[in-house]
Structures are given as C-alpha cells and as structure tokens.
All heavy atoms as atom14 arrays in JSON, in Angstrom:
{
  "sequence": "MHPGDPMFLTFDGQTISYEGNSTVYPIFINEAAYYEKGTAMCFTEKHQITI",
  "atom14_mask": [
    [1, 1, 1, 1, 1, 1, 1, 1, 0, 0, 0, 0, 0, 0],
    [1, 1, 1, 1, 1, 1, 1, 1, 1, 1, 0, 0, 0, 0],
    [1, 1, 1, 1, 1, 1, 1, 0, 0, 0, 0, 0, 0, 0],
    [1, 1, 1, 1, 0, 0, 0, 0, 0, 0, 0, 0, 0, 0],
    [1, 1, 1, 1, 1, 1, 1, 1, 0, 0, 0, 0, 0, 0],
    [1, 1, 1, 1, 1, 1, 1, 0, 0, 0, 0, 0, 0, 0],
    [1, 1, 1, 1, 1, 1, 1, 1, 0, 0, 0, 0, 0, 0],
    [1, 1, 1, 1, 1, 1, 1, 1, 1, 1, 1, 0, 0, 0],
    [1, 1, 1, 1, 1, 1, 1, 1, 0, 0, 0, 0, 0, 0],
    [1, 1, 1, 1, 1, 1, 1, 0, 0, 0, 0, 0, 0, 0],
    [1, 1, 1, 1, 1, 1, 1, 1, 1, 1, 1, 0, 0, 0],
    [1, 1, 1, 1, 1, 1, 1, 1, 0, 0, 0, 0, 0, 0],
    [1, 1, 1, 1, 0, 0, 0, 0, 0, 0, 0, 0, 0, 0],
    [1, 1, 1, 1, 1, 1, 1, 1, 1, 0, 0, 0, 0, 0],
    [1, 1, 1, 1, 1, 1, 1, 0, 0, 0, 0, 0, 0, 0],
    [1, 1, 1, 1, 1, 1, 1, 1, 0, 0, 0, 0, 0, 0],
    [1, 1, 1, 1, 1, 1, 0, 0, 0, 0, 0, 0, 0, 0],
    [1, 1, 1, 1, 1, 1, 1, 1, 1, 1, 1, 1, 0, 0],
    [1, 1, 1, 1, 1, 1, 1, 1, 1, 0, 0, 0, 0, 0],
    [1, 1, 1, 1, 0, 0, 0, 0, 0, 0, 0, 0, 0, 0],
    [1, 1, 1, 1, 1, 1, 1, 1, 0, 0, 0, 0, 0, 0],
    [1, 1, 1, 1, 1, 1, 0, 0, 0, 0, 0, 0, 0, 0],
    [1, 1, 1, 1, 1, 1, 1, 0, 0, 0, 0, 0, 0, 0],
    [1, 1, 1, 1, 1, 1, 1, 0, 0, 0, 0, 0, 0, 0],
    [1, 1, 1, 1, 1, 1, 1, 1, 1, 1, 1, 1, 0, 0],
    [1, 1, 1, 1, 1, 1, 1, 0, 0, 0, 0, 0, 0, 0],
    [1, 1, 1, 1, 1, 1, 1, 1, 0, 0, 0, 0, 0, 0],
    [1, 1, 1, 1, 1, 1, 1, 1, 1, 1, 1, 0, 0, 0],
    [1, 1, 1, 1, 1, 1, 1, 1, 0, 0, 0, 0, 0, 0],
    [1, 1, 1, 1, 1, 1, 1, 1, 0, 0, 0, 0, 0, 0],
    [1, 1, 1, 1, 1, 1, 1, 1, 1, 0, 0, 0, 0, 0],
    [1, 1, 1, 1, 1, 0, 0, 0, 0, 0, 0, 0, 0, 0],
    [1, 1, 1, 1, 1, 0, 0, 0, 0, 0, 0, 0, 0, 0],
    [1, 1, 1, 1, 1, 1, 1, 1, 1, 1, 1, 1, 0, 0],
    [1, 1, 1, 1, 1, 1, 1, 1, 1, 1, 1, 1, 0, 0],
    [1, 1, 1, 1, 1, 1, 1, 1, 1, 0, 0, 0, 0, 0],
    [1, 1, 1, 1, 1, 1, 1, 1, 1, 0, 0, 0, 0, 0],
    [1, 1, 1, 1, 0, 0, 0, 0, 0, 0, 0, 0, 0, 0],
    [1, 1, 1, 1, 1, 1, 1, 0, 0, 0, 0, 0, 0, 0],
    [1, 1, 1, 1, 1, 0, 0, 0, 0, 0, 0, 0, 0, 0],
    [1, 1, 1, 1, 1, 1, 1, 1, 0, 0, 0, 0, 0, 0],
    [1, 1, 1, 1, 1, 1, 0, 0, 0, 0, 0, 0, 0, 0],
    [1, 1, 1, 1, 1, 1, 1, 1, 1, 1, 1, 0, 0, 0],
    [1, 1, 1, 1, 1, 1, 1, 0, 0, 0, 0, 0, 0, 0],
    [1, 1, 1, 1, 1, 1, 1, 1, 1, 0, 0, 0, 0, 0],
    [1, 1, 1, 1, 1, 1, 1, 1, 1, 0, 0, 0, 0, 0],
    [1, 1, 1, 1, 1, 1, 1, 1, 1, 1, 0, 0, 0, 0],
    [1, 1, 1, 1, 1, 1, 1, 1, 1, 0, 0, 0, 0, 0],
    [1, 1, 1, 1, 1, 1, 1, 1, 0, 0, 0, 0, 0, 0],
    [1, 1, 1, 1, 1, 1, 1, 0, 0, 0, 0, 0, 0, 0],
    [1, 1, 1, 1, 1, 1, 1, 1, 0, 0, 0, 0, 0, 0]
  ],
  "atom14_positions": [
    [[155.81, 102.06, 106.07], [156.55, 101.67, 107.12], [158.09, 101.69, 106.79], [158.46, 101.35, 105.7], [156.23, 100.15, 107.46], [156.05, 100.05, 108.94], [155.58, 98.27, 109.44], [154.67, 97.58, 108.17], [0.0, 0.0, 0.0], [0.0, 0.0, 0.0], [0.0, 0.0, 0.0], [0.0, 0.0, 0.0], [0.0, 0.0, 0.0], [0.0, 0.0, 0.0]],
    [[158.82, 102.21, 107.67], [160.29, 102.32, 107.47], [161.03, 101.31, 108.16], [160.55, 100.85, 109.27], [160.85, 103.76, 107.96], [160.11, 104.88, 107.34], [160.42, 105.29, 106.0], [159.17, 105.77, 107.7], [159.67, 106.38, 105.66], [158.82, 106.63, 106.76], [0.0, 0.0, 0.0], [0.0, 0.0, 0.0], [0.0, 0.0, 0.0], [0.0, 0.0, 0.0]],
    [[162.2, 100.88, 107.78], [162.96, 99.88, 108.5], [163.13, 100.29, 110.01], [163.48, 101.47, 110.31], [164.37, 99.8, 107.89], [164.04, 100.29, 106.44], [162.96, 101.29, 106.55], [0.0, 0.0, 0.0], [0.0, 0.0, 0.0], [0.0, 0.0, 0.0], [0.0, 0.0, 0.0], [0.0, 0.0, 0.0], [0.0, 0.0, 0.0], [0.0, 0.0, 0.0]],
    [[162.92, 99.38, 111.0], [162.87, 99.63, 112.39], [161.64, 100.13, 112.94], [161.47, 100.15, 114.2], [0.0, 0.0, 0.0], [0.0, 0.0, 0.0], [0.0, 0.0, 0.0], [0.0, 0.0, 0.0], [0.0, 0.0, 0.0], [0.0, 0.0, 0.0], [0.0, 0.0, 0.0], [0.0, 0.0, 0.0], [0.0, 0.0, 0.0], [0.0, 0.0, 0.0]],
    [[160.58, 100.45, 112.26], [159.31, 100.94, 112.77], [158.7, 99.64, 113.43], [158.7, 98.56, 112.93], [158.42, 101.32, 111.63], [158.66, 102.82, 111.14], [159.59, 103.48, 111.77], [158.15, 103.2, 110.19], [0.0, 0.0, 0.0], [0.0, 0.0, 0.0], [0.0, 0.0, 0.0], [0.0, 0.0, 0.0], [0.0, 0.0, 0.0], [0.0, 0.0, 0.0]],
    [[157.94, 99.96, 114.52], [157.22, 98.87, 115.16], [156.1, 98.29, 114.26], [155.42, 99.09, 113.54], [156.65, 99.59, 116.5], [156.73, 100.98, 116.2], [157.67, 101.27, 115.15], [0.0, 0.0, 0.0], [0.0, 0.0, 0.0], [0.0, 0.0, 0.0], [0.0, 0.0, 0.0], [0.0, 0.0, 0.0], [0.0, 0.0, 0.0], [0.0, 0.0, 0.0]],
    [[156.0, 97.0, 114.19], [155.03, 96.36, 113.24], [153.94, 95.65, 114.09], [152.78, 95.75, 113.75], [155.74, 95.52, 112.4], [154.95, 94.89, 111.16], [155.93, 94.09, 109.89], [156.88, 92.97, 110.78], [0.0, 0.0, 0.0], [0.0, 0.0, 0.0], [0.0, 0.0, 0.0], [0.0, 0.0, 0.0], [0.0, 0.0, 0.0], [0.0, 0.0, 0.0]],
    [[154.35, 94.82, 115.06], [153.41, 94.09, 115.82], [153.77, 94.23, 117.4], [154.78, 94.41, 117.73], [153.59, 92.55, 115.55], [153.16, 92.24, 114.16], [154.01, 91.84, 113.21], [151.81, 92.26, 113.77], [153.72, 91.48, 111.95], [151.39, 91.98, 112.45], [152.39, 91.58, 111.54], [0.0, 0.0, 0.0], [0.0, 0.0, 0.0], [0.0, 0.0, 0.0]],
    [[152.72, 93.99, 118.12], [152.9, 93.95, 119.6], [152.45, 92.58, 120.04], [151.2, 92.29, 119.75], [152.12, 95.04, 120.28], [152.24, 95.21, 121.81], [153.68, 95.44, 122.21], [151.29, 96.27, 122.32], [0.0, 0.0, 0.0], [0.0, 0.0, 0.0], [0.0, 0.0, 0.0], [0.0, 0.0, 0.0], [0.0, 0.0, 0.0], [0.0, 0.0, 0.0]],
    [[153.17, 91.81, 120.7], [152.79, 90.49, 121.05], [151.95, 90.51, 122.39], [151.88, 91.51, 123.0], [154.13, 89.53, 121.34], [154.77, 90.09, 122.42], [155.08, 89.57, 120.07], [0.0, 0.0, 0.0], [0.0, 0.0, 0.0], [0.0, 0.0, 0.0], [0.0, 0.0, 0.0], [0.0, 0.0, 0.0], [0.0, 0.0, 0.0], [0.0, 0.0, 0.0]],
    [[151.41, 89.38, 122.68], [150.51, 89.28, 123.87], [151.19, 89.53, 125.25], [150.68, 90.07, 126.1], [149.81, 88.03, 123.94], [148.71, 87.87, 122.84], [148.81, 86.86, 122.0], [147.68, 88.67, 122.77], [147.87, 86.68, 121.01], [146.63, 88.64, 121.85], [146.79, 87.59, 120.96], [0.0, 0.0, 0.0], [0.0, 0.0, 0.0], [0.0, 0.0, 0.0]],
    [[152.55, 89.36, 125.16], [153.32, 89.53, 126.39], [154.1, 90.9, 126.28], [154.94, 91.27, 127.1], [154.4, 88.46, 126.65], [155.37, 88.23, 125.49], [155.31, 88.94, 124.39], [156.33, 87.5, 125.58], [0.0, 0.0, 0.0], [0.0, 0.0, 0.0], [0.0, 0.0, 0.0], [0.0, 0.0, 0.0], [0.0, 0.0, 0.0], [0.0, 0.0, 0.0]],
    [[153.7, 91.86, 125.51], [154.19, 93.23, 125.4], [155.39, 93.49, 124.57], [155.99, 94.56, 124.63], [0.0, 0.0, 0.0], [0.0, 0.0, 0.0], [0.0, 0.0, 0.0], [0.0, 0.0, 0.0], [0.0, 0.0, 0.0], [0.0, 0.0, 0.0], [0.0, 0.0, 0.0], [0.0, 0.0, 0.0], [0.0, 0.0, 0.0], [0.0, 0.0, 0.0]],
    [[155.93, 92.52, 123.9], [157.1, 92.67, 123.13], [156.82, 93.29, 121.7], [155.73, 92.93, 121.27], [157.86, 91.38, 122.86], [158.52, 90.73, 124.12], [159.22, 89.44, 123.74], [159.41, 89.13, 122.56], [159.59, 88.68, 124.79], [0.0, 0.0, 0.0], [0.0, 0.0, 0.0], [0.0, 0.0, 0.0], [0.0, 0.0, 0.0], [0.0, 0.0, 0.0]],
    [[157.67, 94.23, 121.3], [157.48, 94.87, 120.0], [158.26, 94.19, 118.91], [159.38, 93.98, 119.09], [157.8, 96.43, 120.05], [157.1, 97.07, 121.04], [157.74, 97.06, 118.71], [0.0, 0.0, 0.0], [0.0, 0.0, 0.0], [0.0, 0.0, 0.0], [0.0, 0.0, 0.0], [0.0, 0.0, 0.0], [0.0, 0.0, 0.0], [0.0, 0.0, 0.0]],
    [[157.63, 93.89, 117.72], [158.25, 93.24, 116.65], [158.42, 94.27, 115.72], [157.39, 94.89, 115.22], [157.5, 92.05, 116.11], [157.41, 91.07, 117.27], [158.14, 91.45, 114.86], [156.55, 89.84, 116.79], [0.0, 0.0, 0.0], [0.0, 0.0, 0.0], [0.0, 0.0, 0.0], [0.0, 0.0, 0.0], [0.0, 0.0, 0.0], [0.0, 0.0, 0.0]],
    [[159.65, 94.64, 115.25], [159.86, 95.76, 114.26], [159.96, 95.3, 112.85], [160.37, 94.1, 112.56], [161.18, 96.54, 114.63], [161.06, 97.06, 115.95], [0.0, 0.0, 0.0], [0.0, 0.0, 0.0], [0.0, 0.0, 0.0], [0.0, 0.0, 0.0], [0.0, 0.0, 0.0], [0.0, 0.0, 0.0], [0.0, 0.0, 0.0], [0.0, 0.0, 0.0]],
    [[159.73, 96.18, 112.03], [159.85, 95.78, 110.46], [161.38, 95.82, 110.18], [162.1, 96.72, 110.54], [159.27, 96.84, 109.71], [159.54, 96.89, 108.21], [159.21, 95.69, 107.51], [160.13, 97.84, 107.5], [159.45, 95.66, 106.09], [160.36, 97.86, 106.19], [160.09, 96.61, 105.48], [160.49, 96.63, 104.08], [0.0, 0.0, 0.0], [0.0, 0.0, 0.0]],
    [[161.93, 94.6, 109.7], [163.25, 94.53, 109.45], [163.74, 94.57, 107.97], [164.77, 94.09, 107.53], [163.67, 93.2, 110.0], [163.56, 93.12, 111.52], [163.93, 91.68, 112.06], [164.37, 90.8, 111.24], [163.85, 91.49, 113.25], [0.0, 0.0, 0.0], [0.0, 0.0, 0.0], [0.0, 0.0, 0.0], [0.0, 0.0, 0.0], [0.0, 0.0, 0.0]],
    [[162.81, 95.11, 107.07], [163.11, 95.24, 105.62], [164.31, 96.34, 105.37], [164.64, 97.05, 106.35], [0.0, 0.0, 0.0], [0.0, 0.0, 0.0], [0.0, 0.0, 0.0], [0.0, 0.0, 0.0], [0.0, 0.0, 0.0], [0.0, 0.0, 0.0], [0.0, 0.0, 0.0], [0.0, 0.0, 0.0], [0.0, 0.0, 0.0], [0.0, 0.0, 0.0]],
    [[164.59, 96.39, 104.13], [165.6, 97.23, 103.71], [165.16, 98.65, 103.12], [165.89, 99.49, 102.86], [166.5, 96.6, 102.69], [167.25, 95.4, 103.34], [167.71, 95.52, 104.45], [167.42, 94.38, 102.6], [0.0, 0.0, 0.0], [0.0, 0.0, 0.0], [0.0, 0.0, 0.0], [0.0, 0.0, 0.0], [0.0, 0.0, 0.0], [0.0, 0.0, 0.0]],
    [[163.75, 98.65, 102.78], [163.15, 99.81, 102.27], [161.9, 100.25, 102.86], [161.33, 99.39, 103.5], [163.12, 99.68, 100.79], [162.13, 98.51, 100.52], [0.0, 0.0, 0.0], [0.0, 0.0, 0.0], [0.0, 0.0, 0.0], [0.0, 0.0, 0.0], [0.0, 0.0, 0.0], [0.0, 0.0, 0.0], [0.0, 0.0, 0.0], [0.0, 0.0, 0.0]],
    [[161.46, 101.44, 102.49], [160.12, 101.86, 102.96], [159.01, 100.97, 102.23], [159.15, 100.91, 100.98], [159.95, 103.35, 102.73], [160.99, 104.06, 103.42], [158.63, 103.87, 103.22], [0.0, 0.0, 0.0], [0.0, 0.0, 0.0], [0.0, 0.0, 0.0], [0.0, 0.0, 0.0], [0.0, 0.0, 0.0], [0.0, 0.0, 0.0], [0.0, 0.0, 0.0]],
    [[158.05, 100.59, 102.93], [156.9, 99.83, 102.36], [155.71, 100.38, 102.9], [155.63, 101.02, 103.92], [157.06, 98.32, 102.6], [158.21, 97.69, 101.95], [157.11, 98.01, 104.15], [0.0, 0.0, 0.0], [0.0, 0.0, 0.0], [0.0, 0.0, 0.0], [0.0, 0.0, 0.0], [0.0, 0.0, 0.0], [0.0, 0.0, 0.0], [0.0, 0.0, 0.0]],
    [[154.54, 100.07, 102.23], [153.16, 100.49, 102.54], [152.32, 99.23, 102.64], [152.09, 98.56, 101.7], [152.61, 101.34, 101.38], [153.4, 102.57, 101.16], [154.65, 102.46, 100.35], [153.26, 103.79, 101.88], [155.45, 103.65, 100.12], [154.15, 104.78, 101.74], [155.18, 104.78, 100.82], [155.95, 105.88, 100.65], [0.0, 0.0, 0.0], [0.0, 0.0, 0.0]],
    [[151.97, 98.87, 103.95], [151.12, 97.81, 104.09], [149.62, 97.9, 103.69], [149.14, 98.93, 103.79], [151.17, 97.52, 105.69], [151.5, 98.89, 106.26], [152.22, 99.63, 105.18], [0.0, 0.0, 0.0], [0.0, 0.0, 0.0], [0.0, 0.0, 0.0], [0.0, 0.0, 0.0], [0.0, 0.0, 0.0], [0.0, 0.0, 0.0], [0.0, 0.0, 0.0]],
    [[149.15, 96.85, 103.04], [147.75, 96.79, 102.63], [147.11, 95.53, 102.97], [147.81, 94.63, 103.52], [147.64, 96.95, 101.06], [148.38, 95.82, 100.39], [148.16, 98.32, 100.65], [148.19, 95.98, 98.88], [0.0, 0.0, 0.0], [0.0, 0.0, 0.0], [0.0, 0.0, 0.0], [0.0, 0.0, 0.0], [0.0, 0.0, 0.0], [0.0, 0.0, 0.0]],
    [[145.91, 95.41, 102.88], [145.1, 94.11, 103.22], [145.31, 93.72, 104.59], [145.59, 92.62, 104.89], [145.36, 93.0, 102.31], [145.1, 93.32, 100.81], [146.05, 93.13, 99.81], [143.91, 93.83, 100.44], [145.76, 93.48, 98.5], [143.71, 94.01, 99.07], [144.58, 93.78, 98.04], [0.0, 0.0, 0.0], [0.0, 0.0, 0.0], [0.0, 0.0, 0.0]],
    [[145.4, 94.71, 105.56], [145.73, 94.44, 106.99], [144.44, 93.72, 107.59], [143.39, 94.25, 107.56], [146.03, 95.75, 107.69], [147.38, 96.25, 107.05], [146.2, 95.5, 109.17], [147.55, 97.77, 107.48], [0.0, 0.0, 0.0], [0.0, 0.0, 0.0], [0.0, 0.0, 0.0], [0.0, 0.0, 0.0], [0.0, 0.0, 0.0], [0.0, 0.0, 0.0]],
    [[144.88, 92.6, 108.1], [143.81, 91.75, 108.89], [142.59, 91.31, 108.08], [141.52, 91.31, 108.51], [143.26, 92.56, 110.16], [142.66, 91.63, 111.13], [143.03, 90.5, 111.29], [141.76, 92.25, 111.93], [0.0, 0.0, 0.0], [0.0, 0.0, 0.0], [0.0, 0.0, 0.0], [0.0, 0.0, 0.0], [0.0, 0.0, 0.0], [0.0, 0.0, 0.0]],
    [[142.91, 91.03, 106.76], [141.79, 90.6, 105.89], [141.43, 89.13, 106.18], [142.31, 88.31, 106.36], [142.28, 90.63, 104.37], [142.32, 92.03, 103.92], [140.95, 92.58, 103.76], [140.04, 91.97, 103.42], [140.79, 93.89, 103.95], [0.0, 0.0, 0.0], [0.0, 0.0, 0.0], [0.0, 0.0, 0.0], [0.0, 0.0, 0.0], [0.0, 0.0, 0.0]],
    [[140.14, 88.86, 106.41], [139.76, 87.47, 106.89], [140.22, 86.53, 105.79], [140.38, 85.34, 106.15], [138.26, 87.53, 107.2], [0.0, 0.0, 0.0], [0.0, 0.0, 0.0], [0.0, 0.0, 0.0], [0.0, 0.0, 0.0], [0.0, 0.0, 0.0], [0.0, 0.0, 0.0], [0.0, 0.0, 0.0], [0.0, 0.0, 0.0], [0.0, 0.0, 0.0]],
    [[140.15, 86.9, 104.58], [140.52, 86.04, 103.52], [141.96, 85.39, 103.53], [142.22, 84.37, 103.01], [140.4, 86.64, 102.16], [0.0, 0.0, 0.0], [0.0, 0.0, 0.0], [0.0, 0.0, 0.0], [0.0, 0.0, 0.0], [0.0, 0.0, 0.0], [0.0, 0.0, 0.0], [0.0, 0.0, 0.0], [0.0, 0.0, 0.0], [0.0, 0.0, 0.0]],
    [[142.85, 86.12, 104.28], [144.27, 85.63, 104.37], [144.53, 84.94, 105.65], [145.54, 84.49, 105.87], [145.14, 86.91, 104.19], [145.13, 87.5, 102.78], [144.37, 88.58, 102.61], [145.79, 86.87, 101.68], [144.26, 89.18, 101.37], [145.72, 87.46, 100.54], [144.91, 88.6, 100.3], [144.83, 89.22, 99.12], [0.0, 0.0, 0.0], [0.0, 0.0, 0.0]],
    [[143.57, 84.79, 106.53], [143.81, 84.14, 107.77], [144.29, 82.77, 107.74], [145.24, 82.37, 108.26], [142.51, 84.21, 108.7], [142.63, 83.5, 110.01], [143.3, 84.25, 111.03], [142.22, 82.31, 110.16], [143.47, 83.62, 112.27], [142.38, 81.61, 111.4], [143.02, 82.3, 112.54], [143.22, 81.78, 113.68], [0.0, 0.0, 0.0], [0.0, 0.0, 0.0]],
    [[143.65, 81.99, 106.86], [144.06, 80.58, 106.61], [145.45, 80.43, 105.97], [146.04, 79.35, 106.2], [142.98, 79.85, 105.8], [142.91, 80.31, 104.31], [141.88, 79.71, 103.54], [140.84, 79.26, 104.09], [141.99, 79.51, 102.38], [0.0, 0.0, 0.0], [0.0, 0.0, 0.0], [0.0, 0.0, 0.0], [0.0, 0.0, 0.0], [0.0, 0.0, 0.0]],
    [[145.95, 81.39, 105.36], [147.17, 81.35, 104.71], [148.41, 81.89, 105.81], [149.51, 81.88, 105.42], [147.4, 82.28, 103.63], [146.48, 81.6, 102.41], [146.5, 82.44, 101.17], [145.76, 81.77, 100.11], [144.42, 82.37, 100.01], [0.0, 0.0, 0.0], [0.0, 0.0, 0.0], [0.0, 0.0, 0.0], [0.0, 0.0, 0.0], [0.0, 0.0, 0.0]],
    [[147.88, 82.44, 107.04], [148.91, 82.96, 107.85], [149.48, 84.28, 107.56], [150.67, 84.7, 107.93], [0.0, 0.0, 0.0], [0.0, 0.0, 0.0], [0.0, 0.0, 0.0], [0.0, 0.0, 0.0], [0.0, 0.0, 0.0], [0.0, 0.0, 0.0], [0.0, 0.0, 0.0], [0.0, 0.0, 0.0], [0.0, 0.0, 0.0], [0.0, 0.0, 0.0]],
    [[148.79, 85.03, 106.63], [149.25, 86.31, 106.16], [148.64, 87.43, 106.95], [147.46, 87.53, 106.89], [148.91, 86.4, 104.7], [149.68, 85.39, 103.98], [149.55, 87.79, 104.18], [0.0, 0.0, 0.0], [0.0, 0.0, 0.0], [0.0, 0.0, 0.0], [0.0, 0.0, 0.0], [0.0, 0.0, 0.0], [0.0, 0.0, 0.0], [0.0, 0.0, 0.0]],
    [[149.39, 88.31, 107.69], [148.85, 89.41, 108.38], [148.51, 90.66, 107.53], [147.61, 91.36, 107.79], [149.71, 89.71, 109.59], [0.0, 0.0, 0.0], [0.0, 0.0, 0.0], [0.0, 0.0, 0.0], [0.0, 0.0, 0.0], [0.0, 0.0, 0.0], [0.0, 0.0, 0.0], [0.0, 0.0, 0.0], [0.0, 0.0, 0.0], [0.0, 0.0, 0.0]],
    [[149.36, 90.8, 106.53], [149.3, 91.96, 105.6], [150.23, 91.79, 104.43], [151.19, 90.89, 104.36], [149.67, 93.18, 106.23], [151.21, 93.34, 106.71], [151.53, 94.81, 107.65], [151.32, 94.14, 109.35], [0.0, 0.0, 0.0], [0.0, 0.0, 0.0], [0.0, 0.0, 0.0], [0.0, 0.0, 0.0], [0.0, 0.0, 0.0], [0.0, 0.0, 0.0]],
    [[149.95, 92.51, 103.38], [150.87, 92.5, 102.2], [151.62, 93.92, 102.21], [151.01, 94.92, 102.56], [150.03, 92.34, 100.94], [149.33, 90.76, 100.72], [0.0, 0.0, 0.0], [0.0, 0.0, 0.0], [0.0, 0.0, 0.0], [0.0, 0.0, 0.0], [0.0, 0.0, 0.0], [0.0, 0.0, 0.0], [0.0, 0.0, 0.0], [0.0, 0.0, 0.0]],
    [[152.9, 93.85, 101.71], [153.64, 95.04, 101.61], [153.71, 95.49, 100.1], [153.88, 94.71, 99.27], [155.01, 94.86, 102.12], [155.09, 94.6, 103.57], [155.81, 93.51, 103.94], [154.52, 95.43, 104.5], [155.87, 93.24, 105.49], [154.6, 95.3, 105.82], [155.33, 94.11, 106.32], [0.0, 0.0, 0.0], [0.0, 0.0, 0.0], [0.0, 0.0, 0.0]],
    [[153.6, 96.79, 99.97], [153.83, 97.41, 98.61], [154.91, 98.41, 98.64], [155.3, 98.98, 99.75], [152.52, 98.05, 98.02], [152.16, 99.06, 98.86], [151.34, 97.03, 97.99], [0.0, 0.0, 0.0], [0.0, 0.0, 0.0], [0.0, 0.0, 0.0], [0.0, 0.0, 0.0], [0.0, 0.0, 0.0], [0.0, 0.0, 0.0], [0.0, 0.0, 0.0]],
    [[155.52, 98.75, 97.4], [156.44, 99.71, 97.43], [156.03, 100.74, 96.43], [155.22, 100.43, 95.53], [157.83, 99.16, 96.96], [158.49, 98.19, 97.83], [159.86, 97.81, 97.34], [160.07, 97.73, 96.1], [160.75, 97.38, 98.1], [0.0, 0.0, 0.0], [0.0, 0.0, 0.0], [0.0, 0.0, 0.0], [0.0, 0.0, 0.0], [0.0, 0.0, 0.0]],
    [[156.37, 102.0, 96.65], [156.02, 103.05, 95.93], [156.91, 103.3, 94.7], [158.16, 103.25, 94.88], [155.96, 104.35, 96.68], [155.42, 105.62, 95.97], [155.45, 106.87, 96.93], [154.98, 108.17, 96.29], [154.97, 109.21, 97.26], [0.0, 0.0, 0.0], [0.0, 0.0, 0.0], [0.0, 0.0, 0.0], [0.0, 0.0, 0.0], [0.0, 0.0, 0.0]],
    [[156.44, 103.36, 93.62], [157.19, 103.61, 92.28], [156.59, 104.83, 91.67], [155.37, 104.91, 91.31], [157.16, 102.38, 91.41], [157.93, 101.15, 92.0], [159.31, 101.06, 91.91], [157.46, 100.12, 92.68], [159.59, 99.99, 92.54], [158.59, 99.44, 92.92], [0.0, 0.0, 0.0], [0.0, 0.0, 0.0], [0.0, 0.0, 0.0], [0.0, 0.0, 0.0]],
    [[157.24, 105.69, 91.14], [156.84, 106.83, 90.36], [157.25, 106.64, 88.84], [158.44, 106.44, 88.56], [157.42, 108.14, 90.83], [156.85, 109.35, 90.22], [157.24, 110.67, 90.89], [157.92, 110.63, 91.84], [156.8, 111.82, 90.38], [0.0, 0.0, 0.0], [0.0, 0.0, 0.0], [0.0, 0.0, 0.0], [0.0, 0.0, 0.0], [0.0, 0.0, 0.0]],
    [[156.22, 106.64, 88.0], [156.51, 106.57, 86.53], [156.19, 107.88, 85.85], [155.08, 108.45, 86.02], [155.55, 105.47, 85.99], [156.02, 104.14, 86.84], [155.77, 105.24, 84.42], [154.86, 103.03, 86.5], [0.0, 0.0, 0.0], [0.0, 0.0, 0.0], [0.0, 0.0, 0.0], [0.0, 0.0, 0.0], [0.0, 0.0, 0.0], [0.0, 0.0, 0.0]],
    [[157.17, 108.31, 85.06], [156.87, 109.63, 84.32], [156.44, 109.04, 82.98], [157.22, 108.34, 82.2], [158.14, 110.47, 84.36], [158.57, 110.74, 85.66], [157.94, 111.74, 83.54], [0.0, 0.0, 0.0], [0.0, 0.0, 0.0], [0.0, 0.0, 0.0], [0.0, 0.0, 0.0], [0.0, 0.0, 0.0], [0.0, 0.0, 0.0], [0.0, 0.0, 0.0]],
    [[155.42, 109.7, 82.38], [154.94, 109.42, 81.06], [155.12, 110.64, 80.19], [154.81, 111.76, 80.57], [153.41, 109.02, 81.11], [153.28, 107.7, 81.95], [152.91, 108.74, 79.72], [151.96, 107.23, 82.1], [0.0, 0.0, 0.0], [0.0, 0.0, 0.0], [0.0, 0.0, 0.0], [0.0, 0.0, 0.0], [0.0, 0.0, 0.0], [0.0, 0.0, 0.0]]
  ]
}
C-alpha cells in the first residue's frame, strides 16, 4: 500500500486512505485472533539484505 491508497470503506460510503510515509504490505487481514484487540491488519515493510 502506498501513501494515499484507499484502505477502508465505511458503511456510509466514505473512503479512508492510508496516511503513512512509506510503502507497506498489509498482512493478517481480518484475522479473528486480532478482533478482540481492535486490529484490522498488520503492516510490514520490505527490506532487501545482500549477503
């Protein structure tokens, strides 16, 4: 997800955009285990490591 990309759509039709500063990759989307914590997803960042 890039800054400004649509992230959520509310029940009344409003779009909530991603407001971060860098590109992220969402994981664990809609996992039932995170419902009680109020977490919709986790974000990860891509890192390249040269060995």
